[in-house]
C-alpha positions in Angstrom: 119.9 16.5 -106.5 119.4 14.6 -103.3 122.8 13.1 -102.1 121.0 10.4 -100.1 119.5 9.0 -103.3 123.0 8.0 -104.6 124.6 7.0 -101.3 126.9 3.9 -101.7 125.2 2.3 -98.7 121.7 2.8 -100.1 122.3 1.7 -103.7 122.1 -2.1 -103.9 123.1 -5.0 -106.0 121.0 -8.2 -106.2 122.9 -11.4 -107.0 121.2 -14.7 -107.9 123.4 -17.8 -107.8 122.1 -21.1 -108.9 122.9 -24.7 -109.6 120.1 -26.2 -111.7 119.9 -29.8 -113.1 120.3 -30.1 -116.9 120.4 -33.8 -117.5 117.0 -34.1 -119.2 115.5 -32.0 -121.9 112.8 -30.8 -119.5 115.5 -29.7 -117.0 117.5 -27.9 -119.6 114.3 -26.1 -120.7 113.5 -25.1 -117.2 117.0 -23.8 -116.6 117.0 -21.8 -119.9 113.5 -20.4 -118.9 114.9 -19.3 -115.5 117.9 -17.5 -117.1 115.6 -15.8 -119.6 113.3 -14.5 -116.9 116.3 -13.1 -115.0 117.5 -11.3 -118.2 113.9 -10.0 -118.8 113.9 -8.6 -115.3 117.1 -6.6 -116.0 119.7 -9.0 -114.6 123.0 -9.5 -116.4 125.2 -12.5 -116.4 128.2 -12.2 -114.1 129.3 -15.8 -114.5 127.3 -18.7 -116.1 125.3 -19.4 -113.0 125.5 -16.0 -111.3 123.4 -13.1 -112.4 123.3 -9.6 -110.9 121.2 -6.5 -111.0 121.9 -2.9 -110.0 119.0 -1.4 -107.9 118.7 2.3 -106.9 117.5 1.5 -103.4 116.9 -1.3 -100.9 113.2 -1.1 -101.6 113.8 -1.6 -105.3 116.0 -4.6 -104.5 113.2 -6.1 -102.5 110.9 -5.8 -105.5 113.3 -7.7 -107.7 114.0 -10.4 -105.1 110.3 -11.0 -104.7 110.0 -11.2 -108.5 112.8 -13.8 -108.8 111.1 -15.8 -106.0 107.9 -15.9 -108.1 109.6 -17.8 -110.9 112.0 -20.1 -109.1 112.4 -23.4 -110.9 111.0 -26.6 -109.5 114.4 -28.3 -109.1 117.9 -27.2 -108.2 119.4 -24.7 -105.8 119.0 -20.9 -105.9 120.6 -18.3 -103.6 119.4 -14.7 -103.7 121.1 -12.0 -101.8 121.7 -8.3 -101.9 124.8 -6.2 -101.1 125.4 -2.5 -101.0 127.2 -0.7 -103.8 130.0 0.0 -101.3 130.4 -3.8 -100.6 130.2 -4.5 -104.4 132.9 -1.9 -105.0 135.3 -3.8 -102.6 135.1 -7.0 -104.7 138.2 -8.1 -106.5 137.6 -9.8 -109.8 140.3 -11.9 -111.6 140.4 -13.7 -114.9 143.3 -16.0 -115.4 145.2 -14.3 -112.4 144.8 -10.9 -114.0 142.6 -8.4 -112.2 139.8 -7.0 -114.3 137.5 -4.1 -113.9 134.2 -4.4 -112.1 131.1 -4.2 -114.3 129.7 -0.7 -114.4 126.1 -0.1 -113.5 123.8 0.6 -116.3 122.3 4.0 -116.6 119.0 4.0 -114.7 116.1 6.0 -116.3 114.1 7.8 -113.6 110.7 9.2 -114.4 109.2 11.8 -112.1 
C-alpha cells in the first residue's frame, strides 16, 4: 500500500461555515436546501452552521469545494476552506468545558 496516499499532510478536511438568513419562508427554504445539498455531497454537521467532509487528497477536496460553490445560496455568508488531516488532528473540541473526541473519518470506499 502506498504510504503517500494516507499521509496526514495529503489527506484533507473541507469545512463549510455559513450564516444564512432565515426570517422569511423563502430564506428558510433556501437555507434548508443548502444544508441538504451539503449532506448529499457527503458533508456531516459539525455544528449547526458548520459542515465538514473528509477527503482523500487535495485534488478530491478541490472537487468538493467547486461543487459547494455551484450551489451557494443567493443570500447570506459562506466560508469554505480546507485543512490537512494533521491540522484537524490538533483541534481541541469541548462541550460544556469537557473535552470530547474528534469525529472519526468515515471509511472511504476506493474502486480501482
